[in-house]
C-alpha positions, 0 to 999 in steps of 0.5 A: 483681769490680773496683769498676769492673766492678760499676759498669759492671754496674749502669750497663748494667742501668739504661741497658738499662731506660731504653732500653726505656721512658721509664717505666722510665727514670723509675723508675731511682734516682739512682746515689747512692741505688741499692743496688749490691750484687751478689747472684749475679754473684760466683758466675758467670763473667763472661759470665753476670754481667749476666744474673744480676743483671738477672734478680735485679733483675726478681725484686726488682721483682715480689717484694721491694725493688729495688736500682736502681729506685723504681717509682711504684706496684705496676703499674709495679713489675710492668711493670718486673719483666718487663724 
């Protein structure tokens, strides 16, 4: 995936979460602190890339270490993981 397409993918995930809630917008890390490494999107067709990375980011918020977000506490992480 070209570098600009990867950046667009991460920007889309962050922007979507920010539109949903100010709480989620506050949890979004600055771009230079985000870990923008694709996990599964490289394996998928273009139309599935955003969905796969969004779902995986939600999983990481629930069970791991999120790449794009830094929630203030466990409750916020749980809520954001349901985005």
